[in-house]
KOLROTOR-919501 format. One line per 8 residues: number of its first residue (from 1); their letters; for each residue x, y, z of C-alpha. Coordinates in steps of 0.05 Angstrom, whole numbers, plus 5000, padded with zeros to 4 digits. Each point is the difference from the previous one (the first is absolute). Last residue first. Example, Ala and Ser with C-alpha at 12.3 -4.5 7.8 and 13.67 -1.06 7.14 Angstrom:
BEGIN
2	SA	5273,4979,5143  4973,4931,5013
This chain:
BEGIN
58	VAPRKQLG	9523,1890,5652  4990,5036,5069  5032,4960,5063  4950,4964,5044  4989,5037,5066  4938,5038,4981  4973,4928,4981  5012,4972,5064
50	TQVDTFTG	4964,5060,5039  4942,4991,4959  4990,4922,5007  5012,5014,5070  4941,5056,5003  4961,4949,4963  5011,4946,5051  4982,5049,5063
42	QIETGVNN	4934,5028,4962  4983,4923,4988  5011,4986,5070  4957,5054,5026  4946,4987,4950  5000,4927,5029  4990,5029,5069  4943,5047,4989
34	VVTIIAVG	4967,4943,4953  5004,4959,5060  4970,5051,5048  4945,5017,4955  4983,4931,4989  4999,4989,5074  4958,5057,5015  4951,4983,4952
26	ILAAILGY	4994,4919,5027  4988,5039,5064  4941,5045,4975  4964,4940,4965  5001,4957,5059  4978,5057,5042  4942,5013,4950  4988,4925,5000
18	EIATAGSE	4990,5000,5067  4956,5067,4993  4947,4960,4958  4999,4944,5040  4987,5035,5063  4942,5035,4958  4976,4930,4971  4993,4978,5075
10	CKAFKALT	4925,5015,5011  4979,4976,5075  5004,5071,5027  4962,5028,4945  4947,4947,4997  4993,5020,5076  4990,5070,4977  4949,4987,4949
2	KM	4957,4956,5057  5000,5057,5046
């Protein structure tokens, strides 16, 4: 019974779960930002490619 009481009072598991959730949220934020930046970079390269194709040949 004492072991069960100790387990109920122990907060290290809850702390680990909280850190895990924080790490997961940071991971999702990083993935979102990288995805958006990648889309912007792709658009920029497409614009450059289009501009270069419209230039007259030298």
